[in-house]
C-alpha positions in Angstrom: 85.8 86.0 95.2 89.4 87.3 95.1 90.8 88.3 98.5 91.9 91.8 99.2 94.4 93.1 98.6 95.5 91.1 95.6 99.2 90.4 95.4 99.4 87.9 92.5 97.7 87.9 89.1 98.0 85.1 86.5 96.3 85.2 83.2 95.9 82.6 80.4 97.9 84.6 77.8 100.3 86.3 80.3 98.9 89.7 79.3 97.4 91.9 82.0 94.5 94.2 81.3 94.2 96.9 84.0 91.2 99.2 84.4 92.3 102.4 86.2 89.6 104.5 87.8 90.4 107.5 89.9 89.0 110.5 91.8 85.6 109.1 92.5 84.9 111.8 95.1 81.9 110.1 96.7 80.2 112.0 99.5 77.6 109.6 100.7 76.8 106.0 99.9 73.7 107.2 98.0 73.4 109.7 95.1 74.9 113.0 96.0 75.3 116.1 93.9 78.9 117.2 94.3 80.9 120.3 93.8 79.9 120.3 90.2 76.7 121.8 91.3 78.7 125.0 91.4 79.4 124.9 87.7 76.1 126.7 86.8 75.0 123.5 85.2 71.3 122.6 84.9 72.3 118.9 85.3 74.9 118.5 88.0 77.0 115.4 88.0 76.3 112.7 90.5 79.6 111.2 91.5 78.0 108.1 92.8 76.0 107.5 89.6 78.9 108.2 87.3 81.3 106.0 89.2 79.0 103.0 89.0 78.0 103.7 85.4 81.7 104.1 84.3 82.6 100.9 86.1 79.8 99.0 84.4 80.4 100.5 81.0 84.1 99.5 81.2 83.3 95.9 82.3 80.7 95.5 79.6 83.4 96.1 76.9 84.7 93.2 75.0 88.0 93.1 76.9 89.0 90.9 79.8 89.6 92.9 83.0 92.3 91.4 85.2 92.6 94.2 87.8 90.7 97.3 88.8 93.2 99.9 90.1 91.7 102.8 92.0 94.3 105.6 92.3 92.9 107.8 95.1 90.3 110.4 96.1 87.8 107.7 96.6 85.7 110.0 98.8 85.0 113.7 99.2 84.0 113.2 102.9 86.0 110.8 105.0 83.3 108.4 106.4 83.7 104.6 106.8 80.2 104.0 105.3 81.3 105.6 102.0 84.4 103.3 101.8 82.3 100.3 102.7 80.0 101.1 99.8 82.8 101.5 97.3 84.4 98.2 98.4 81.0 96.5 98.2 80.6 97.7 94.6 84.1 96.6 93.7 83.8 93.2 95.4 80.6 92.6 93.5 82.6 92.6 90.2 84.5 89.5 91.3 87.6 91.0 89.8 90.8 91.6 91.8 91.2 95.2 92.8 93.5 97.5 94.7 93.0 101.0 96.1 95.5 103.7 97.2 94.9 107.0 98.9 94.6 110.5 97.5 94.6 113.8 99.3 90.8 113.7 99.9 91.3 110.3 101.6 93.4 111.9 104.3 92.1 115.5 104.3 88.6 116.9 104.7 87.8 120.0 102.8 85.1 121.7 105.0 84.5 124.8 103.0 83.7 123.5 99.5 81.5 126.5 98.8 84.5 128.8 99.0 87.1 129.5 96.2 89.7 126.7 96.2 92.5 128.8 97.8 90.3 129.8 100.7 89.1 126.4 101.8 90.0 125.0 105.2 91.8 121.6 105.3 91.6 119.2 108.2 93.8 116.1 108.4 92.2 112.7 108.9 93.6 109.2 109.2 93.4 107.1 106.1 91.1 104.1 105.8 93.1 101.0 106.7 92.2 99.3 103.4 94.1 101.9 101.3 97.5 100.5 100.3 101.1 101.6 100.3 104.3 99.8 99.4 102.2 97.1 97.9 103.4 94.8 95.1 101.2 93.0 92.7 103.2 90.5 90.7 102.2 89.0 87.3 104.1 86.5 85.2 106.0 89.3 83.4 105.3 92.5 85.4 105.5 94.0 88.8 103.0 96.6 89.8 104.2 98.9 92.6 101.6 100.9 94.5 102.6 104.0 96.5 100.7 106.4 98.8 101.6 110.0 97.8 99.0 111.6 100.1 100.0 113.9 103.0 97.6 114.4 105.9 96.1 117.9 105.9 97.5 118.9 102.5 96.4 118.9 98.8 99.9 118.4 97.5 101.6 115.1 97.6 105.0 113.6 98.6 106.7 110.3 98.4 108.1 109.6 101.8 111.8 108.8 102.1 110.9 105.3 103.3 108.8 104.8 100.2 111.5 105.9 97.9 113.9 103.5 99.6 111.3 100.7 99.2 110.9 101.6 95.5 114.6 101.6 95.0 114.9 98.2 96.6 112.1 96.7 94.5 113.5 98.0 91.2 117.0 96.8 92.2 116.0 93.3 93.3 113.4 92.5 90.6 114.1 93.2 86.9 110.6 92.5 85.6 109.0 95.5 83.7 107.5 97.8 86.4 104.5 100.0 86.6 104.3 102.5 89.5 100.8 103.8 90.5 100.2 106.7 92.9 97.6 109.5 93.2 99.6 112.7 92.6 101.2 113.5 89.3 105.0 113.4 89.0 105.3 115.7 86.0 103.7 119.1 85.4 100.6 119.1 83.3 100.7 122.8 82.4 98.0 123.9 84.7 99.7 126.2 87.3 97.1 125.7 90.1 97.2 121.9 90.1 100.9 121.7 89.3 101.4 123.5 92.6 99.8 120.4 94.3 101.7 117.6 92.5 104.3 115.4 94.2 106.5 118.0 95.8 109.6 115.9 95.8 109.1 114.6 92.3 112.8 115.3 91.6 113.7 112.8 94.3 111.4 110.3 92.7 113.0 110.7 89.2 116.5 110.5 90.7 115.5 107.2 92.4 114.3 105.6 89.3 117.0 106.9 87.0 118.8 104.1 85.2 116.2 101.5 85.7 115.2 100.7 82.1 112.6 98.2 83.3 110.5 101.0 84.8 108.0 101.3 81.9 104.9 103.1 83.3 103.9 105.7 85.9 100.1 106.3 86.2 98.3 108.7 88.5 95.1 110.6 89.0 94.6 113.9 90.8 94.5 116.2 87.8 91.0 115.2 86.6 92.2 115.2 82.9 93.9 113.0 80.4 97.6 113.4 79.9 100.2 111.2 78.2 103.9 112.1 78.4 107.2 110.4 77.8 110.0 111.1 80.3 113.4 109.4 80.5 112.0 106.4 78.6 108.9 106.1 80.9 105.3 106.4 79.8 103.7 108.8 82.2 99.9 108.8 82.3 97.2 110.9 84.1 93.7 109.7 84.1 90.3 111.5 84.1 88.0 111.4 87.1 85.0 109.2 87.1 83.1 112.3 88.1 83.9 115.9 87.2 86.9 117.1 85.1 89.3 120.1 85.4 90.0 122.3 82.4 93.4 121.6 80.9 96.1 124.2 80.4 94.4 126.7 82.8 96.5 128.5 85.4 93.5 129.1 87.7 91.0 126.5 89.1 88.4 125.7 86.4 86.0 122.9 85.6 85.8 121.4 82.1 82.1 121.3 81.6 82.3 119.6 78.2 84.5 116.6 79.3 82.6 113.5 80.3 83.8 111.2 83.2 86.4 108.7 82.1 88.7 105.9 82.9 91.9 104.4 81.5 92.8 101.0 80.2 96.4 99.7 80.6 97.3 96.6 78.6 100.6 95.1 79.8 102.0 92.7 77.2 104.2 89.7 78.1 107.1 91.4 76.2 107.2 94.5 78.4 105.3 96.6 76.0 102.3 98.7 77.2 99.2 100.0 75.4 97.0 102.5 77.1 93.9 104.5 76.2 91.1 106.6 77.7 87.4 105.9 77.4 84.7 108.3 78.3 81.3 107.7 79.8 78.6 107.4 77.1 76.1 110.2 77.3 
């Protein structure tokens, strides 16, 4: 069984296939009907069920998975037992994996029944297994994992020390680079969630300016699929394995018609990347 956290990946063809899952939002280690119960649906989503089903569906595909990358909001309630269960499920795949924190991993939302803007937020310490300033090296790529979460807040930030670390990594290693974090670094044209993106995203883009070997930035948080190109970088947002947010909405809204999803990132040995979204079969 691969040790955690993984720091080196070698593959027979020097290509790396990454399965990105994000925004699991588990609330107990057993089936739990989440906030999607408030969507006036007759069949509310079970985040526990859809997480495990999405993972199994992805791994049943005819594609080798070299890394499972979990980009934050593993839980909806910060309890060690929930993290233990998630890690047990991931370890059972016998595939290297890595997990970073999202806002829900450092902040408890204690008034989920209230409108989003009225909820009370309580800061909590992050689980020690969630990574920051972590490098995963492959034959031809460097994967750079950052923690953009801020205790007690929904919005994200990349701390000055993390920006310095990122600058150092990009300066000292010229392998094609992928940066993974929870919060998005480009607006997605939904005013409410864009008010909770990386607040110092300008600093981030100034840091990486000029590094042509930065190829990919991938994140979660927005519960929807986005693909953008910015300064030569492919910038991806990935759907939740649970419920989805309505795209292009200024106010908080669920997308009742969008199924849970996940992203594949295929990193070639020539620095090229292919990426696509798959949705949970219904």
